[in-house]
Every structure is written in structure tokens, then in C-alpha cells.
mmCIF file of the N, C-alpha and C atoms, coordinates in Angstrom:
data_MODEL
# 
_entry.id   MODEL 
# 
loop_
_atom_site.group_PDB 
_atom_site.id 
_atom_site.type_symbol 
_atom_site.label_atom_id 
_atom_site.label_alt_id 
_atom_site.label_comp_id 
_atom_site.label_asym_id 
_atom_site.label_entity_id 
_atom_site.label_seq_id 
_atom_site.pdbx_PDB_ins_code 
_atom_site.Cartn_x 
_atom_site.Cartn_y 
_atom_site.Cartn_z 
_atom_site.occupancy 
_atom_site.B_iso_or_equiv 
_atom_site.pdbx_formal_charge 
_atom_site.auth_seq_id 
_atom_site.auth_comp_id 
_atom_site.auth_asym_id 
_atom_site.auth_atom_id 
_atom_site.pdbx_PDB_model_num 
ATOM 1   N N  . MET A 1 1  ? 0.842  -1.181 0.000   1.00 0.00 ? 1  MET A N  1 
ATOM 2   C CA . MET A 1 1  ? 0.000  0.000  0.000   1.00 0.00 ? 1  MET A CA 1 
ATOM 3   C C  . MET A 1 1  ? 0.889  1.246  0.000   1.00 0.00 ? 1  MET A C  1 
ATOM 4   N N  . VAL A 1 2  ? 0.514  2.205  -0.829  1.00 0.00 ? 2  VAL A N  1 
ATOM 5   C CA . VAL A 1 2  ? 1.271  3.450  -0.927  1.00 0.00 ? 2  VAL A CA 1 
ATOM 6   C C  . VAL A 1 2  ? 0.602  4.499  -0.054  1.00 0.00 ? 2  VAL A C  1 
ATOM 7   N N  . THR A 1 3  ? 1.366  5.009  0.905   1.00 0.00 ? 3  THR A N  1 
ATOM 8   C CA . THR A 1 3  ? 0.847  6.059  1.771   1.00 0.00 ? 3  THR A CA 1 
ATOM 9   C C  . THR A 1 3  ? 1.323  7.407  1.247   1.00 0.00 ? 3  THR A C  1 
ATOM 10  N N  . ASN A 1 4  ? 0.772  8.463  1.788   1.00 0.00 ? 4  ASN A N  1 
ATOM 11  C CA . ASN A 1 4  ? 1.183  9.802  1.372   1.00 0.00 ? 4  ASN A CA 1 
ATOM 12  C C  . ASN A 1 4  ? 2.660  10.032 1.633   1.00 0.00 ? 4  ASN A C  1 
ATOM 13  N N  . SER A 1 5  ? 3.150  9.572  2.780   1.00 0.00 ? 5  SER A N  1 
ATOM 14  C CA . SER A 1 5  ? 4.566  9.781  3.094   1.00 0.00 ? 5  SER A CA 1 
ATOM 15  C C  . SER A 1 5  ? 5.458  8.958  2.163   1.00 0.00 ? 5  SER A C  1 
ATOM 16  N N  . ASN A 1 6  ? 5.038  7.733  1.819   1.00 0.00 ? 6  ASN A N  1 
ATOM 17  C CA . ASN A 1 6  ? 5.800  6.919  0.871   1.00 0.00 ? 6  ASN A CA 1 
ATOM 18  C C  . ASN A 1 6  ? 5.838  7.579  -0.501  1.00 0.00 ? 6  ASN A C  1 
ATOM 19  N N  . MET A 1 7  ? 4.683  8.083  -0.943  1.00 0.00 ? 7  MET A N  1 
ATOM 20  C CA . MET A 1 7  ? 4.603  8.727  -2.248  1.00 0.00 ? 7  MET A CA 1 
ATOM 21  C C  . MET A 1 7  ? 5.475  9.970  -2.274  1.00 0.00 ? 7  MET A C  1 
ATOM 22  N N  . THR A 1 8  ? 5.443  10.753 -1.222  1.00 0.00 ? 8  THR A N  1 
ATOM 23  C CA . THR A 1 8  ? 6.273  11.952 -1.136  1.00 0.00 ? 8  THR A CA 1 
ATOM 24  C C  . THR A 1 8  ? 7.746  11.580 -1.198  1.00 0.00 ? 8  THR A C  1 
ATOM 25  N N  . SER A 1 9  ? 8.114  10.523 -0.503  1.00 0.00 ? 9  SER A N  1 
ATOM 26  C CA . SER A 1 9  ? 9.504  10.063 -0.494  1.00 0.00 ? 9  SER A CA 1 
ATOM 27  C C  . SER A 1 9  ? 9.941  9.611  -1.882  1.00 0.00 ? 9  SER A C  1 
ATOM 28  N N  . VAL A 1 10 ? 9.106  8.857  -2.555  1.00 0.00 ? 10 VAL A N  1 
ATOM 29  C CA . VAL A 1 10 ? 9.425  8.377  -3.908  1.00 0.00 ? 10 VAL A CA 1 
ATOM 30  C C  . VAL A 1 10 ? 9.564  9.551  -4.863  1.00 0.00 ? 10 VAL A C  1 
ATOM 31  N N  . LEU A 1 11 ? 8.649  10.490 -4.801  1.00 0.00 ? 11 LEU A N  1 
ATOM 32  C CA . LEU A 1 11 ? 8.697  11.651 -5.698  1.00 0.00 ? 11 LEU A CA 1 
ATOM 33  C C  . LEU A 1 11 ? 9.909  12.527 -5.411  1.00 0.00 ? 11 LEU A C  1 
ATOM 34  N N  . ALA A 1 12 ? 10.263 12.665 -4.148  1.00 0.00 ? 12 ALA A N  1 
ATOM 35  C CA . ALA A 1 12 ? 11.433 13.468 -3.784  1.00 0.00 ? 12 ALA A CA 1 
ATOM 36  C C  . ALA A 1 12 ? 12.697 12.821 -4.329  1.00 0.00 ? 12 ALA A C  1 
ATOM 37  N N  . ARG A 1 13 ? 12.815 11.498 -4.190  1.00 0.00 ? 13 ARG A N  1 
ATOM 38  C CA . ARG A 1 13 ? 13.977 10.792 -4.739  1.00 0.00 ? 13 ARG A CA 1 
ATOM 39  C C  . ARG A 1 13 ? 14.027 10.926 -6.254  1.00 0.00 ? 13 ARG A C  1 
ATOM 40  N N  . HIS A 1 14 ? 12.871 10.798 -6.871  1.00 0.00 ? 14 HIS A N  1 
ATOM 41  C CA . HIS A 1 14 ? 12.804 10.910 -8.326  1.00 0.00 ? 14 HIS A CA 1 
ATOM 42  C C  . HIS A 1 14 ? 13.284 12.284 -8.795  1.00 0.00 ? 14 HIS A C  1 
ATOM 43  N N  . SER A 1 15 ? 12.933 13.319 -8.077  1.00 0.00 ? 15 SER A N  1 
ATOM 44  C CA . SER A 1 15 ? 13.325 14.668 -8.482  1.00 0.00 ? 15 SER A CA 1 
ATOM 45  C C  . SER A 1 15 ? 14.832 14.865 -8.416  1.00 0.00 ? 15 SER A C  1 
ATOM 46  N N  . LEU A 1 16 ? 15.520 14.091 -7.564  1.00 0.00 ? 16 LEU A N  1 
ATOM 47  C CA . LEU A 1 16 ? 16.979 14.182 -7.479  1.00 0.00 ? 16 LEU A CA 1 
ATOM 48  C C  . LEU A 1 16 ? 17.646 13.696 -8.768  1.00 0.00 ? 16 LEU A C  1 
ATOM 49  N N  . TYR A 1 17 ? 16.972 12.796 -9.483  1.00 0.00 ? 17 TYR A N  1 
ATOM 50  C CA . TYR A 1 17 ? 17.535 12.259 -10.722 1.00 0.00 ? 17 TYR A CA 1 
ATOM 51  C C  . TYR A 1 17 ? 17.360 13.219 -11.903 1.00 0.00 ? 17 TYR A C  1 
ATOM 52  N N  . ARG A 1 18 ? 16.455 14.152 -11.760 1.00 0.00 ? 18 ARG A N  1 
ATOM 53  C CA . ARG A 1 18 ? 16.210 15.105 -12.842 1.00 0.00 ? 18 ARG A CA 1 
ATOM 54  C C  . ARG A 1 18 ? 17.497 15.858 -13.152 1.00 0.00 ? 18 ARG A C  1 
ATOM 55  N N  . GLY A 1 19 ? 17.876 15.881 -14.399 1.00 0.00 ? 19 GLY A N  1 
ATOM 56  C CA . GLY A 1 19 ? 19.064 16.618 -14.797 1.00 0.00 ? 19 GLY A CA 1 
ATOM 57  C C  . GLY A 1 19 ? 20.356 15.831 -14.728 1.00 0.00 ? 19 GLY A C  1 
ATOM 58  N N  . ILE A 1 20 ? 20.269 14.524 -14.451 1.00 0.00 ? 20 ILE A N  1 
ATOM 59  C CA . ILE A 1 20 ? 21.485 13.727 -14.290 1.00 0.00 ? 20 ILE A CA 1 
ATOM 60  C C  . ILE A 1 20 ? 22.320 13.725 -15.571 1.00 0.00 ? 20 ILE A C  1 
ATOM 61  N N  . TYR A 1 21 ? 21.691 13.619 -16.734 1.00 0.00 ? 21 TYR A N  1 
ATOM 62  C CA . TYR A 1 21 ? 22.448 13.600 -17.990 1.00 0.00 ? 21 TYR A CA 1 
ATOM 63  C C  . TYR A 1 21 ? 23.157 14.932 -18.200 1.00 0.00 ? 21 TYR A C  1 
ATOM 64  N N  . SER A 1 22 ? 22.483 16.015 -17.876 1.00 0.00 ? 22 SER A N  1 
ATOM 65  C CA . SER A 1 22 ? 23.090 17.340 -18.035 1.00 0.00 ? 22 SER A CA 1 
ATOM 66  C C  . SER A 1 22 ? 24.260 17.534 -17.084 1.00 0.00 ? 22 SER A C  1 
ATOM 67  N N  . ARG A 1 23 ? 24.097 17.092 -15.841 1.00 0.00 ? 23 ARG A N  1 
ATOM 68  C CA . ARG A 1 23 ? 25.188 17.230 -14.872 1.00 0.00 ? 23 ARG A CA 1 
ATOM 69  C C  . ARG A 1 23 ? 26.412 16.428 -15.295 1.00 0.00 ? 23 ARG A C  1 
ATOM 70  N N  . VAL A 1 24 ? 26.187 15.199 -15.731 1.00 0.00 ? 24 VAL A N  1 
ATOM 71  C CA . VAL A 1 24 ? 27.303 14.352 -16.170 1.00 0.00 ? 24 VAL A CA 1 
ATOM 72  C C  . VAL A 1 24 ? 27.949 14.945 -17.414 1.00 0.00 ? 24 VAL A C  1 
ATOM 73  N N  . ALA A 1 25 ? 27.135 15.405 -18.349 1.00 0.00 ? 25 ALA A N  1 
ATOM 74  C CA . ALA A 1 25 ? 27.679 15.999 -19.575 1.00 0.00 ? 25 ALA A CA 1 
ATOM 75  C C  . ALA A 1 25 ? 28.544 17.208 -19.249 1.00 0.00 ? 25 ALA A C  1 
ATOM 76  N N  . GLN A 1 26 ? 28.083 18.033 -18.342 1.00 0.00 ? 26 GLN A N  1 
ATOM 77  C CA . GLN A 1 26 ? 28.841 19.225 -17.961 1.00 0.00 ? 26 GLN A CA 1 
ATOM 78  C C  . GLN A 1 26 ? 30.155 18.832 -17.281 1.00 0.00 ? 26 GLN A C  1 
ATOM 79  N N  . GLN A 1 27 ? 30.116 17.842 -16.420 1.00 0.00 ? 27 GLN A N  1 
ATOM 80  C CA . GLN A 1 27 ? 31.326 17.382 -15.728 1.00 0.00 ? 27 GLN A CA 1 
ATOM 81  C C  . GLN A 1 27 ? 32.384 16.891 -16.710 1.00 0.00 ? 27 GLN A C  1 
ATOM 82  N N  . LEU A 1 28 ? 31.930 16.203 -17.766 1.00 0.00 ? 28 LEU A N  1 
ATOM 83  C CA . LEU A 1 28 ? 32.855 15.582 -18.709 1.00 0.00 ? 28 LEU A CA 1 
ATOM 84  C C  . LEU A 1 28 ? 33.131 16.435 -19.946 1.00 0.00 ? 28 LEU A C  1 
ATOM 85  N N  . GLY A 1 29 ? 32.391 17.509 -20.110 1.00 0.00 ? 29 GLY A N  1 
ATOM 86  C CA . GLY A 1 29 ? 32.583 18.363 -21.282 1.00 0.00 ? 29 GLY A CA 1 
ATOM 87  C C  . GLY A 1 29 ? 32.089 17.727 -22.571 1.00 0.00 ? 29 GLY A C  1 
ATOM 88  N N  . VAL A 1 30 ? 31.001 16.957 -22.464 1.00 0.00 ? 30 VAL A N  1 
ATOM 89  C CA . VAL A 1 30 ? 30.391 16.341 -23.649 1.00 0.00 ? 30 VAL A CA 1 
ATOM 90  C C  . VAL A 1 30 ? 28.944 16.801 -23.754 1.00 0.00 ? 30 VAL A C  1 
ATOM 91  N N  . ASP A 1 31 ? 28.311 16.447 -24.855 1.00 0.00 ? 31 ASP A N  1 
ATOM 92  C CA . ASP A 1 31 ? 26.920 16.831 -25.076 1.00 0.00 ? 31 ASP A CA 1 
ATOM 93  C C  . ASP A 1 31 ? 25.977 15.943 -24.271 1.00 0.00 ? 31 ASP A C  1 
ATOM 94  N N  . ARG A 1 32 ? 24.893 16.530 -23.790 1.00 0.00 ? 32 ARG A N  1 
ATOM 95  C CA . ARG A 1 32 ? 23.894 15.808 -23.015 1.00 0.00 ? 32 ARG A CA 1 
ATOM 96  C C  . ARG A 1 32 ? 23.308 14.645 -23.808 1.00 0.00 ? 32 ARG A C  1 
ATOM 97  N N  . SER A 1 33 ? 23.112 14.831 -25.096 1.00 0.00 ? 33 SER A N  1 
ATOM 98  C CA . SER A 1 33 ? 22.533 13.769 -25.918 1.00 0.00 ? 33 SER A CA 1 
ATOM 99  C C  . SER A 1 33 ? 23.470 12.566 -26.003 1.00 0.00 ? 33 SER A C  1 
ATOM 100 N N  . TYR A 1 34 ? 24.772 12.813 -25.959 1.00 0.00 ? 34 TYR A N  1 
ATOM 101 C CA . TYR A 1 34 ? 25.737 11.720 -25.969 1.00 0.00 ? 34 TYR A CA 1 
ATOM 102 C C  . TYR A 1 34 ? 25.615 10.901 -24.683 1.00 0.00 ? 34 TYR A C  1 
ATOM 103 N N  . VAL A 1 35 ? 25.489 11.591 -23.550 1.00 0.00 ? 35 VAL A N  1 
ATOM 104 C CA . VAL A 1 35 ? 25.310 10.908 -22.261 1.00 0.00 ? 35 VAL A CA 1 
ATOM 105 C C  . VAL A 1 35 ? 24.027 10.084 -22.301 1.00 0.00 ? 35 VAL A C  1 
ATOM 106 N N  . SER A 1 36 ? 22.980 10.645 -22.852 1.00 0.00 ? 36 SER A N  1 
ATOM 107 C CA . SER A 1 36 ? 21.709 9.939  -22.975 1.00 0.00 ? 36 SER A CA 1 
ATOM 108 C C  . SER A 1 36 ? 21.855 8.680  -23.824 1.00 0.00 ? 36 SER A C  1 
ATOM 109 N N  . ARG A 1 37 ? 22.562 8.773  -24.927 1.00 0.00 ? 37 ARG A N  1 
ATOM 110 C CA . ARG A 1 37 ? 22.752 7.608  -25.803 1.00 0.00 ? 37 ARG A CA 1 
ATOM 111 C C  . ARG A 1 37 ? 23.584 6.528  -25.112 1.00 0.00 ? 37 ARG A C  1 
ATOM 112 N N  . VAL A 1 38 ? 24.580 6.940  -24.338 1.00 0.00 ? 38 VAL A N  1 
ATOM 113 C CA . VAL A 1 38 ? 25.370 5.956  -23.581 1.00 0.00 ? 38 VAL A CA 1 
ATOM 114 C C  . VAL A 1 38 ? 24.476 5.274  -22.545 1.00 0.00 ? 38 VAL A C  1 
ATOM 115 N N  . ALA A 1 39 ? 23.682 6.055  -21.839 1.00 0.00 ? 39 ALA A N  1 
ATOM 116 C CA . ALA A 1 39 ? 22.793 5.508  -20.812 1.00 0.00 ? 39 ALA A CA 1 
ATOM 117 C C  . ALA A 1 39 ? 21.763 4.550  -21.401 1.00 0.00 ? 39 ALA A C  1 
ATOM 118 N N  . ASN A 1 40 ? 21.338 4.819  -22.631 1.00 0.00 ? 40 ASN A N  1 
ATOM 119 C CA . ASN A 1 40 ? 20.337 3.971  -23.282 1.00 0.00 ? 40 ASN A CA 1 
ATOM 120 C C  . ASN A 1 40 ? 20.947 2.798  -24.041 1.00 0.00 ? 40 ASN A C  1 
ATOM 121 N N  . GLY A 1 41 ? 22.272 2.674  -24.010 1.00 0.00 ? 41 GLY A N  1 
ATOM 122 C CA . GLY A 1 41 ? 22.938 1.555  -24.654 1.00 0.00 ? 41 GLY A CA 1 
ATOM 123 C C  . GLY A 1 41 ? 23.191 1.707  -26.139 1.00 0.00 ? 41 GLY A C  1 
ATOM 124 N N  . GLN A 1 42 ? 22.910 2.884  -26.681 1.00 0.00 ? 42 GLN A N  1 
ATOM 125 C CA . GLN A 1 42 ? 23.136 3.115  -28.107 1.00 0.00 ? 42 GLN A CA 1 
ATOM 126 C C  . GLN A 1 42 ? 24.602 3.394  -28.409 1.00 0.00 ? 42 GLN A C  1 
ATOM 127 N N  . ARG A 1 43 ? 25.337 3.857  -27.407 1.00 0.00 ? 43 ARG A N  1 
ATOM 128 C CA . ARG A 1 43 ? 26.772 4.148  -27.518 1.00 0.00 ? 43 ARG A CA 1 
ATOM 129 C C  . ARG A 1 43 ? 27.483 3.541  -26.329 1.00 0.00 ? 43 ARG A C  1 
ATOM 130 N N  . ARG A 1 44 ? 28.807 3.421  -26.432 1.00 0.00 ? 44 ARG A N  1 
ATOM 131 C CA . ARG A 1 44 ? 29.615 2.903  -25.327 1.00 0.00 ? 44 ARG A CA 1 
ATOM 132 C C  . ARG A 1 44 ? 30.688 3.916  -24.971 1.00 0.00 ? 44 ARG A C  1 
ATOM 133 N N  . SER A 1 45 ? 30.816 4.184  -23.677 1.00 0.00 ? 45 SER A N  1 
ATOM 134 C CA . SER A 1 45 ? 31.881 5.045  -23.177 1.00 0.00 ? 45 SER A CA 1 
ATOM 135 C C  . SER A 1 45 ? 32.078 4.716  -21.710 1.00 0.00 ? 45 SER A C  1 
ATOM 136 N N  . ALA A 1 46 ? 33.223 4.122  -21.406 1.00 0.00 ? 46 ALA A N  1 
ATOM 137 C CA . ALA A 1 46 ? 33.512 3.768  -20.014 1.00 0.00 ? 46 ALA A CA 1 
ATOM 138 C C  . ALA A 1 46 ? 33.516 5.009  -19.131 1.00 0.00 ? 46 ALA A C  1 
ATOM 139 N N  . LYS A 1 47 ? 34.037 6.104  -19.661 1.00 0.00 ? 47 LYS A N  1 
ATOM 140 C CA . LYS A 1 47 ? 34.120 7.351  -18.891 1.00 0.00 ? 47 LYS A CA 1 
ATOM 141 C C  . LYS A 1 47 ? 32.721 7.858  -18.519 1.00 0.00 ? 47 LYS A C  1 
ATOM 142 N N  . VAL A 1 48 ? 31.818 7.856  -19.481 1.00 0.00 ? 48 VAL A N  1 
ATOM 143 C CA . VAL A 1 48 ? 30.448 8.326  -19.230 1.00 0.00 ? 48 VAL A CA 1 
ATOM 144 C C  . VAL A 1 48 ? 29.729 7.358  -18.301 1.00 0.00 ? 48 VAL A C  1 
ATOM 145 N N  . GLU A 1 49 ? 29.903 6.061  -18.536 1.00 0.00 ? 49 GLU A N  1 
ATOM 146 C CA . GLU A 1 49 ? 29.255 5.072  -17.678 1.00 0.00 ? 49 GLU A CA 1 
ATOM 147 C C  . GLU A 1 49 ? 29.702 5.219  -16.232 1.00 0.00 ? 49 GLU A C  1 
ATOM 148 N N  . GLN A 1 50 ? 30.992 5.411  -16.019 1.00 0.00 ? 50 GLN A N  1 
ATOM 149 C CA . GLN A 1 50 ? 31.508 5.583  -14.660 1.00 0.00 ? 50 GLN A CA 1 
ATOM 150 C C  . GLN A 1 50 ? 30.961 6.851  -14.019 1.00 0.00 ? 50 GLN A C  1 
ATOM 151 N N  . ALA A 1 51 ? 30.895 7.922  -14.795 1.00 0.00 ? 51 ALA A N  1 
ATOM 152 C CA . ALA A 1 51 ? 30.370 9.185  -14.265 1.00 0.00 ? 51 ALA A CA 1 
ATOM 153 C C  . ALA A 1 51 ? 28.891 9.056  -13.905 1.00 0.00 ? 51 ALA A C  1 
ATOM 154 N N  . LEU A 1 52 ? 28.132 8.341  -14.726 1.00 0.00 ? 52 LEU A N  1 
ATOM 155 C CA . LEU A 1 52 ? 26.711 8.120  -14.429 1.00 0.00 ? 52 LEU A CA 1 
ATOM 156 C C  . LEU A 1 52 ? 26.554 7.313  -13.139 1.00 0.00 ? 52 LEU A C  1 
ATOM 157 N N  . LEU A 1 53 ? 27.334 6.249  -13.010 1.00 0.00 ? 53 LEU A N  1 
ATOM 158 C CA . LEU A 1 53 ? 27.255 5.434  -11.794 1.00 0.00 ? 53 LEU A CA 1 
ATOM 159 C C  . LEU A 1 53 ? 27.637 6.237  -10.551 1.00 0.00 ? 53 LEU A C  1 
ATOM 160 N N  . LYS A 1 54 ? 28.659 7.061  -10.682 1.00 0.00 ? 54 LYS A N  1 
ATOM 161 C CA . LYS A 1 54 ? 29.085 7.905  -9.567  1.00 0.00 ? 54 LYS A CA 1 
ATOM 162 C C  . LYS A 1 54 ? 27.971 8.873  -9.167  1.00 0.00 ? 54 LYS A C  1 
ATOM 163 N N  . GLU A 1 55 ? 27.327 9.477  -10.161 1.00 0.00 ? 55 GLU A N  1 
ATOM 164 C CA . GLU A 1 55 ? 26.246 10.431 -9.895  1.00 0.00 ? 55 GLU A CA 1 
ATOM 165 C C  . GLU A 1 55 ? 25.048 9.721  -9.274  1.00 0.00 ? 55 GLU A C  1 
ATOM 166 N N  . ILE A 1 56 ? 24.734 8.522  -9.739  1.00 0.00 ? 56 ILE A N  1 
ATOM 167 C CA . ILE A 1 56 ? 23.621 7.757  -9.176  1.00 0.00 ? 56 ILE A CA 1 
ATOM 168 C C  . ILE A 1 56 ? 23.907 7.414  -7.720  1.00 0.00 ? 56 ILE A C  1 
ATOM 169 N N  . LYS A 1 57 ? 25.136 7.008  -7.420  1.00 0.00 ? 57 LYS A N  1 
ATOM 170 C CA . LYS A 1 57 ? 25.500 6.708  -6.027  1.00 0.00 ? 57 LYS A CA 1 
ATOM 171 C C  . LYS A 1 57 ? 25.380 7.949  -5.155  1.00 0.00 ? 57 LYS A C  1 
ATOM 172 N N  . ARG A 1 58 ? 25.787 9.106  -5.693  1.00 0.00 ? 58 ARG A N  1 
ATOM 173 C CA . ARG A 1 58 ? 25.677 10.365 -4.945  1.00 0.00 ? 58 ARG A CA 1 
ATOM 174 C C  . ARG A 1 58 ? 24.216 10.676 -4.643  1.00 0.00 ? 58 ARG A C  1 
ATOM 175 N N  . ILE A 1 59 ? 23.362 10.483 -5.647  1.00 0.00 ? 59 ILE A N  1 
ATOM 176 C CA . ILE A 1 59 ? 21.935 10.766 -5.473  1.00 0.00 ? 59 ILE A CA 1 
ATOM 177 C C  . ILE A 1 59 ? 21.325 9.809  -4.444  1.00 0.00 ? 59 ILE A C  1 
ATOM 178 N N  . GLU A 1 60 ? 21.672 8.526  -4.549  1.00 0.00 ? 60 GLU A N  1 
ATOM 179 C CA . GLU A 1 60 ? 21.125 7.551  -3.595  1.00 0.00 ? 60 GLU A CA 1 
ATOM 180 C C  . GLU A 1 60 ? 21.558 7.872  -2.167  1.00 0.00 ? 60 GLU A C  1 
ATOM 181 N N  . LYS A 1 61 ? 22.791 8.336  -2.026  1.00 0.00 ? 61 LYS A N  1 
ATOM 182 C CA . LYS A 1 61 ? 23.273 8.716  -0.702  1.00 0.00 ? 61 LYS A CA 1 
ATOM 183 C C  . LYS A 1 61 ? 22.463 9.907  -0.156  1.00 0.00 ? 61 LYS A C  1 
ATOM 184 N N  . LEU A 1 62 ? 22.168 10.869 -1.011  1.00 0.00 ? 62 LEU A N  1 
ATOM 185 C CA . LEU A 1 62 ? 21.356 12.018 -0.597  1.00 0.00 ? 62 LEU A CA 1 
ATOM 186 C C  . LEU A 1 62 ? 19.946 11.583 -0.227  1.00 0.00 ? 62 LEU A C  1 
ATOM 187 N N  . GLY A 1 63 ? 19.409 10.608 -0.969  1.00 0.00 ? 63 GLY A N  1 
ATOM 188 C CA . GLY A 1 63 ? 18.045 10.139 -0.727  1.00 0.00 ? 63 GLY A CA 1 
ATOM 189 C C  . GLY A 1 63 ? 17.874 9.396  0.579   1.00 0.00 ? 63 GLY A C  1 
ATOM 190 N N  . ARG A 1 64 ? 18.945 8.872  1.117   1.00 0.00 ? 64 ARG A N  1 
ATOM 191 C CA . ARG A 1 64 ? 18.869 8.114  2.379   1.00 0.00 ? 64 ARG A CA 1 
ATOM 192 C C  . ARG A 1 64 ? 18.846 9.022  3.595   1.00 0.00 ? 64 ARG A C  1 
ATOM 193 N N  . LYS A 1 65 ? 19.192 10.270 3.426   1.00 0.00 ? 65 LYS A N  1 
ATOM 194 C CA . LYS A 1 65 ? 19.259 11.186 4.580   1.00 0.00 ? 65 LYS A CA 1 
ATOM 195 C C  . LYS A 1 65 ? 17.893 11.625 5.018   1.00 0.00 ? 65 LYS A C  1 
# 
């Protein structure tokens, strides 16, 4: 069962992910669309993949507080 507090928590966590491609692109000096294509499996880049994983871990850490 989804309660109001659970829904608020889920939505708050979701909002932390907004802009992740842009943040990673800015960090690496690449285009946001390139980060999106790597994330969707259309392209391969170890550097972008690592940056995405790092950003996701950062977001998850923020969400636990």
C-alpha cells in the first residue's frame, strides 16, 4: 500500500535524478545527448558510464538522509 509519506519520499527521490544527464555531460565536457545515448545503450563510453554510476550513487546517498 502506498501512503502519502511513501509517495512523497518516492517523488522526492525521483526529483533528485532530474538533470542527471546534463550534470554528467557538464562534468565531462560532452553533449547531453551523448550521455543519454550511452545511458540507453546506443553508444559505449567507459568514462560516461563511470560518471553516471558515480552520480547515481551520490543521489542515492542524498536520498537516504
